[in-house]
C-alpha positions as a Markdown table, in Angstrom:
| # | Residue | x | y | z |
|---|---|---|---|---|
| 1 | Unk | 0.0 | 0.0 | 0.0 |
| 2 | Unk | 1.3 | 3.4 | -1.0 |
| 3 | Unk | 1.2 | 6.0 | 1.8 |
| 4 | Unk | 1.0 | 9.7 | 1.3 |
| 5 | Unk | 4.3 | 11.5 | 2.0 |
| 6 | Unk | 5.0 | 15.0 | 3.3 |
| 7 | Unk | 8.2 | 16.4 | 1.9 |
| 8 | Unk | 10.5 | 18.6 | 4.0 |
| 9 | Unk | 12.1 | 21.6 | 2.4 |
| 10 | Unk | 15.4 | 20.0 | 1.5 |
| 11 | Unk | 13.8 | 16.8 | 0.1 |
| 12 | Unk | 11.4 | 18.9 | -2.0 |
| 13 | Unk | 14.3 | 21.0 | -3.4 |
| 14 | Unk | 16.3 | 17.8 | -4.2 |
| 15 | Unk | 13.2 | 16.1 | -5.7 |
| 16 | Unk | 12.4 | 19.0 | -8.0 |
| 17 | Unk | 16.0 | 19.3 | -9.1 |
| 18 | Unk | 16.2 | 15.6 | -9.8 |
| 19 | Unk | 19.1 | 15.4 | -7.3 |
| 20 | Unk | 17.9 | 12.6 | -5.0 |
| 21 | Unk | 20.3 | 9.7 | -4.8 |
| 22 | Unk | 19.1 | 6.2 | -5.6 |
| 23 | Unk | 17.7 | 4.2 | -8.4 |
| 24 | Unk | 14.0 | 4.6 | -7.5 |
| 25 | Unk | 13.5 | 0.9 | -6.5 |
| 26 | Unk | 10.5 | 0.2 | -4.3 |
| 27 | Unk | 11.4 | 0.8 | -0.7 |
| 28 | Unk | 14.0 | 3.4 | -1.5 |
| 29 | Unk | 13.3 | 7.1 | -0.8 |
| 30 | Unk | 13.1 | 7.9 | -4.5 |
| 31 | Unk | 10.9 | 4.8 | -5.0 |
| 32 | Unk | 8.6 | 5.8 | -2.1 |
| 33 | Unk | 8.3 | 9.4 | -3.5 |
| 34 | Unk | 7.6 | 8.3 | -7.0 |
| 35 | Unk | 5.0 | 5.8 | -5.9 |
| 36 | Unk | 3.3 | 8.5 | -3.8 |
| 37 | Unk | 3.4 | 10.9 | -6.6 |
| 38 | Unk | 1.8 | 8.4 | -9.0 |
| 39 | Unk | -1.1 | 8.0 | -6.5 |
| 40 | Unk | -1.4 | 11.8 | -5.9 |
| 41 | Unk | 0.0 | 11.4 | -2.4 |
| 42 | Unk | 2.9 | 13.9 | -2.3 |
| 43 | Unk | 2.2 | 16.7 | 0.2 |
| 44 | Unk | 4.0 | 20.0 | 0.9 |
| 45 | Unk | 3.3 | 22.3 | 3.8 |
| 46 | Unk | 2.7 | 25.9 | 3.1 |
| 47 | Unk | 5.5 | 26.5 | 5.6 |
| 48 | Unk | 7.9 | 24.9 | 3.1 |
| 49 | Unk | 7.3 | 27.7 | 0.6 |
| 50 | Unk | 8.0 | 30.3 | 3.3 |
| 51 | Unk | 11.3 | 28.5 | 4.0 |
| 52 | Unk | 12.2 | 28.3 | 0.3 |
| 53 | Unk | 11.6 | 32.0 | -0.1 |
| 54 | Unk | 13.9 | 32.7 | 2.9 |
| 55 | Unk | 16.6 | 30.4 | 1.4 |
| 56 | Unk | 16.4 | 32.3 | -1.9 |
| 57 | Unk | 17.2 | 35.6 | -0.1 |
| 58 | Unk | 20.4 | 34.2 | 1.4 |
| 59 | Unk | 23.2 | 34.9 | -1.1 |
| 60 | Unk | 25.1 | 31.8 | 0.1 |
| 61 | Unk | 22.3 | 29.5 | -1.2 |
| 62 | Unk | 21.8 | 28.7 | -4.9 |
| 63 | Unk | 18.2 | 28.0 | -5.9 |
| 64 | Unk | 18.6 | 29.2 | -9.4 |
| 65 | Unk | 17.7 | 25.7 | -10.7 |
| 66 | Unk | 14.3 | 26.1 | -9.2 |
| 67 | Unk | 11.6 | 28.3 | -10.7 |
| 68 | Unk | 10.4 | 31.4 | -8.7 |
| 69 | Unk | 8.5 | 30.2 | -5.7 |
| 70 | Unk | 5.1 | 31.2 | -7.0 |
| 71 | Unk | 5.8 | 29.3 | -10.2 |
| 72 | Unk | 7.1 | 26.3 | -8.2 |
| 73 | Unk | 3.8 | 26.2 | -6.3 |
| 74 | Unk | 1.7 | 26.1 | -9.4 |
| 75 | Unk | 4.0 | 23.6 | -11.1 |
| 76 | Unk | 3.7 | 21.2 | -8.2 |
| 77 | Unk | 0.0 | 21.6 | -8.0 |
| 78 | Unk | -0.3 | 21.0 | -11.7 |
| 79 | Unk | 1.5 | 17.6 | -11.1 |
| 80 | Unk | -1.0 | 16.7 | -8.5 |
| 81 | Unk | 1.1 | 17.5 | -5.5 |
| 82 | Unk | -1.0 | 18.7 | -2.6 |
| 83 | Unk | -0.2 | 21.9 | -0.7 |
| 84 | Unk | -1.5 | 22.1 | 2.8 |
| 85 | Unk | -2.1 | 25.5 | 4.4 |
| 86 | Unk | -1.1 | 26.3 | 7.9 |
| 87 | Unk | -4.4 | 26.4 | 9.8 |
| 88 | Unk | -4.7 | 27.8 | 13.3 |
| 89 | Unk | -5.1 | 24.3 | 14.6 |
| 90 | Unk | -2.0 | 23.1 | 12.9 |
| 91 | Unk | -0.1 | 26.1 | 14.2 |
| 92 | Unk | -1.1 | 25.1 | 17.8 |
| 93 | Unk | -0.2 | 21.4 | 17.1 |
| 94 | Unk | 3.2 | 22.5 | 15.8 |
| 95 | Unk | 4.0 | 24.5 | 18.9 |
| 96 | Unk | 2.8 | 21.7 | 21.1 |
| 97 | Unk | 5.5 | 19.4 | 19.7 |
| 98 | Unk | 7.8 | 21.4 | 22.0 |
| 99 | Unk | 6.1 | 19.8 | 25.0 |
| 100 | Unk | 7.4 | 16.5 | 23.8 |
| 101 | Unk | 11.0 | 17.7 | 23.4 |
| 102 | Unk | 10.9 | 18.7 | 19.7 |
| 103 | Unk | 13.6 | 21.2 | 18.7 |
| 104 | Unk | 12.8 | 24.9 | 18.3 |
| 105 | Unk | 12.9 | 25.3 | 14.5 |
| 106 | Unk | 9.4 | 26.5 | 13.7 |
| 107 | Unk | 9.5 | 25.3 | 10.1 |
| 108 | Unk | 10.4 | 21.8 | 11.2 |
| 109 | Unk | 7.6 | 22.0 | 13.7 |
| 110 | Unk | 5.1 | 23.0 | 11.0 |
| 111 | Unk | 6.3 | 20.3 | 8.6 |
| 112 | Unk | 6.3 | 17.6 | 11.2 |
| 113 | Unk | 2.9 | 18.6 | 12.5 |
| 114 | Unk | 1.6 | 18.4 | 9.0 |
| 115 | Unk | 2.8 | 14.9 | 8.6 |
| 116 | Unk | 1.3 | 13.9 | 11.9 |
| 117 | Unk | -2.0 | 15.7 | 11.2 |
| 118 | Unk | -2.3 | 14.1 | 7.8 |
| 119 | Unk | -1.2 | 10.6 | 9.0 |
| 120 | Unk | 1.5 | 10.6 | 6.3 |
| 121 | Unk | 5.1 | 9.5 | 6.1 |
| 122 | Unk | 7.6 | 12.3 | 6.5 |
| 123 | Unk | 10.5 | 12.5 | 4.0 |
| 124 | Unk | 13.4 | 14.2 | 5.8 |
| 125 | Unk | 17.1 | 13.8 | 6.2 |
| 126 | Unk | 17.1 | 16.0 | 9.3 |
| 127 | Unk | 18.7 | 13.9 | 12.0 |
| 128 | Unk | 17.0 | 15.8 | 14.8 |
| 129 | Unk | 13.6 | 15.3 | 13.3 |
| 130 | Unk | 14.3 | 11.6 | 12.6 |
| 131 | Unk | 15.6 | 11.0 | 16.2 |
| 132 | Unk | 12.5 | 12.7 | 17.7 |
| 133 | Unk | 10.1 | 10.8 | 15.4 |
| 134 | Unk | 11.8 | 7.5 | 16.2 |
| 135 | Unk | 11.6 | 8.2 | 19.9 |
| 136 | Unk | 7.9 | 9.2 | 19.8 |
| 137 | Unk | 6.7 | 6.8 | 17.1 |
| 138 | Unk | 5.3 | 9.6 | 15.0 |
| 139 | Unk | 5.3 | 10.7 | 12.3 |
| 140 | Unk | 6.4 | 7.6 | 10.4 |
| 141 | Unk | 9.4 | 8.2 | 8.4 |
| 142 | Unk | 10.2 | 7.6 | 4.7 |
| 143 | Unk | 13.5 | 5.8 | 4.1 |
| 144 | Unk | 16.6 | 7.8 | 4.0 |
| 145 | Unk | 17.9 | 6.2 | 0.8 |
C-alpha cells in the first residue's frame, strides 16, 4: 500500500532538481516518493514555501535551478502534489511538539505537525527530526535512501 508523503524543504528541493540519490527501486526514498506521486500522495506544507523563499534571499544558497517560488507552487499543484495550508489548529499542534522535546525550528515544527496531522510518512534527512520521530513513534518516516 502506498502511503502519502509530506516532503520537508530540502527533500522537496532535491526532488524538484532531480538530485535525489538512488535508483527509485521500491522501498528506497526515491521509489517511495515516485509511488506516492503516482497516487497523488505527495504533500508539501505551506511553511515549506516560506522557507524556500527565505533560502532564496540568502546569497550563500543557490536555488537558481528552481523556478520562482510562486511558479514552483503552481508547477507542483499541476503535477497533483497537494499543498497544505497552515491552519490555526496546525499552528497550535506545531508548537505543542515542543512539549514532547521537539527542537525549536518553527518550520520543522510545521512540517512535522503536517505529517502527523495528515497521518503521512515524513520524508526528511534532518537527523534531529528523525531521532525525535523514532523516539515518539510519529510521524512515520520515509526511508533515507
